N, C-alpha and C positions, 0 to 999 in steps of 0.2 A: 555390495561394495562397502567397506568400512568408511565412516564419515571422513576420516583423515585423507582418503584417496579421491574424494570429489575435487574437481578443479576449483581452487579457491585462492583468495588473496587476503592478507592481513593489512590493516591500516592502524596508524597511531599518530597522535599529535602531542604525546606526552601526558595527556589528560584522559583521553578516551582511547580505549582499545576495542577494535571491532574487526570482524572478518566476514567476508561475503563469498558465496558460491558463484562461480562464473558460468556464463551461458555456454552450453555444449549440448548439441542435439543428441549425442549418443551416450556421453559419460556424465552429463550435468546432473546436479542434485535435483533441480526443478525442471521438469519437462512437460508440465501441464499447459493447458491452453487458456487458462483464466488470467493469470497475472503476468505482467511484464517480467521477462527473464533477467533483466539487469537490476533486479532489486531483491535478490534472495540472500538475506542476512543469516549468518550462522549464530553470531553472538555479539554482545556489546556490553562493556563494563565501564564504570566511572566511579572513582573514589571507593572502590570496594563493593559498589552496588551493581547488580546485574539487571539488564533491561530487556535483553533479547535471548530467547532460547526456544526450543520446540514446545508448542502449547498443545500439541495433538498426540494421540497414542499410536495411531496407525500411519505408516509412511509408505508411499509409493511415489516414484518420480513423476508419474503422470496424474496423480491425485490433485484435484483443482486447488486445494488449500493446504497442501503439505509444504508450507512455507512460513517464515517467521519475520517479525520486525515490521518496518514501514514499507509494505509492498503495495504496488500500484497496478490498477487495471484500467484499460480503456474500453469503452463500449464499442461493439463491432462496427465495421464499415461495410456496407453493402449486403448485410445479411437478409434484410427484409426483401430486397429486390432480387436476390439470388433464388433460382429454382433448385429443387432437390438435385444433388449431384454437381451443382455449380460451386464456385468458391466465394469466399468473403475474407476480410482482413481483420486481424487483431494486431494493433500496434504493439511492438515489443515482443511479439510471438511469431507471426508469419501469416501466410496464406492458408486458410483452412477450408475443408470441404463441408458443405451443408448437406446432411444426410437425408433429410426429409422436409416436409412442409410445416413442421412444428415450430413454435416460437423459440427464440434463442434461450438457452439455459446455461447460466454461468458455471454450474456444477458439472456440466457434461464435458467429456473429453471429445474434441473434434479432431479428425485426422488432419495432420499437417501435410500440405501439398508442396509448399515452398517455404523454407526457413529464412530466406534472406541471408545477408552477410553480416556477421558480428565481428567487431574489432574492439579489443580492450587494451587500453594503455594503463600500466600499473605504475604508481608512485608511492612514496612512503605514507603520505597522508591523503591521497585521493586516487580514485579510479575513474577513468573516462571510458564510457561505453558508447559505441556507435552501431546503430542497426540500420542497414540500408535495404530497402525492399521495393521491388517493382512487380505489380500484379497485372495479369491479363485483363482484369476487370476495369482497369483505368486508374486504380489507386497506386500511389507511389510516395515514398517519403525517405528522408534521412532523419533519424531520431537520435539525438545525443542526450546522454544523461551523465552528469558528473556527480559522483558520491564523494563528498569532500568534508574533511575535518578542519574546522576553522583554527588557524594558528592562535595559540594562547587562550582559547576559549573552549569550554565543554559543549561544543556545538557541532552537530552534523547537518550538512546542507545538501539538498538534492537540487541541482540546477539542470533544467531541461531546455532543449530546443527541438522544434519539429518543423522541418522544411518540407513543403508539399512539392514533390517532384513528379506527380502524376498529372493526369488530364482532368480528374474529377476533384471538386472541392472536398476538403476534409471537414466534417462536422462530427465531433465526438465529445463525450464527457470522460473525465478521468477522476479517480479518487484514490486516496491512500487508505488501506484497510487498518493500518496501525496495530499489528499484532504484538503488543508489548506485554511482557510479564515482568513486574518489578520485584526483584529480590525473592523470586519463587513464591510470592504470597498469593493465596487463592482469591478468587473474586468474592467480594463480600463487603461488609461495613468499613473495612480499613481503606477501601479504594474510593477515591472521589474524582469525578470528572467535572471540570470547571470551564465555563465560557464567559465572554465579556458581555453577554446579554441574558435576560430572563428566559430560561429555556423551558419549552413545553413539548410534551411528547405523548403519543399514544401508541400502543402496540403490545406485543406479548410480554407480560411481566411488568409493564409500566403502571404505576399507581399502587402496586402491591409489593413486588420484589425490588424494583428500582423506582426511586422517588425523585421527580423533578422538584427541587427546592431552591427557588430564586435562580441563581446563576449556576447551580450545581446539579449533578445527578448523583444520588447517594443510594446505597443498598440497605435494605431493611434486614437482610440476613445473607448468609453465604449461599452460593448456588450449589445445588446437588450435582453429582458427577456428570449426568447426562442432560442437565438442564441448560436452556438457553433463554436469553431475553433479546427482544428485537423491536426496533421501530424503523419503519420505512422512511420517515421524514420528520425529524425534530424541527421545531419552529422557534422563532424569536430573532433570527439573524436578519440583517438588512442587506443593502446593495453595496456596502463598502468592504474592501479587502481587510479592513480592521477587524471584522467579525471572524475572519479565519484565524482564530486565536483560541487554542484548546490546551488545557492542562490535564494530564493523567498523573495522579499522585497517590502514593501509598503512605497513608498517615501513620502507619505503624513503624515503618523503617525510615520515614522522612525523605525518601527519594521520589523524584518526579521528572516528568518530561514536559516541556513547554513547546507546543507546535504552532507555527505561524506560516501563513502563505501570503503571496503577493497578488492574488486574484480573488474576486468576490466569490462567495459560496453560491453554488447553484442548488445544492441539496445537502442535507446532513442526515446520514443514516447512523444508527447505533446498533451494535451487536455485541453480545458477551456470552461466554460460557463459563464453566467452573474455573478455568485457568487464565483467561485473558478478557480484558474489557476494551472494546474497539470502537471509538468514534471514527466515522468514515466520511470525511468532507469531500464533496464533489465540486469540481469546477468545469466550466464549459470551454471548449476549444474550437476555433474555426480558422481554417487556413485555405485561401484560394490557391489555385495552381501557381507555383512559383513563390508563394509567400512563406515566410519563416516566422514562427511565434515562439515566445520564451515564457517560462514561469519558474518559480522557485518555492521550495518548502524548506523551512529550517526547524531543527529539533535541538532545543537547549536542555541539557540534562542538569539537574541540580539536587542538592541535598539541603534539607531544612531541619530545624530543631524538632525533635520528636515530641509528639503530644502525649 
């Protein structure tokens, strides 16, 4: 299916132009079981700068990471307790089948048993997604996500609410993968990632290809086509939501994105390949039966003087 035919919607506030693919079990652009279906961005531009586009070469609607932009994933509910053949839940995806007794793997596609009900309200500068799900395992929820462009500001805001309508308590983590590509520039020394704290990290490529320097992560060289760098847990942040404050900036073109959240970080993962650099900030969520919780992530896009 040509990209123009996937169900989608365009948003603009006069400063930012963006478009998103909409949830659809049979015709949707993204049908994988990893990421929340209400976060599939197609593109985003501001002041002639591009921030979102496909970062991958191979596309399949059920491929776990064939998705772009600030996409979110929830850790599964009830997977560990489920026996092979039983079901578990992924918020924003549906009720999934556990095929065997192996540990959960995010890159694996799991058969969808129940998709739940999606509702999308479209407006000029925001989209409101609602996903309602009831599982025979005892989990149930109403998940709302508003993708909104702030009036008069170059800002994208993701506003979330999750109401536990089931019998079991919901305990999950969620993170935003932040698949940004700024002005089609490759991953390398022109890209800088900045935090409000002294950042430390160990992992694949850390200390050689990518260098923690003070409050920044900097690259010593460009990444090769098939190369990846990864850290399972960057350190340096505290218990305040003020540390959910990240900048991804391309110093060659002067464009950047400033990411802030209103909850403390639980964990901070980092992954990059030759096309995109992705800080992955995790937060923890808990909701007792009948309880509703809310959280927000803001993305401010900017242009600074080129160095």
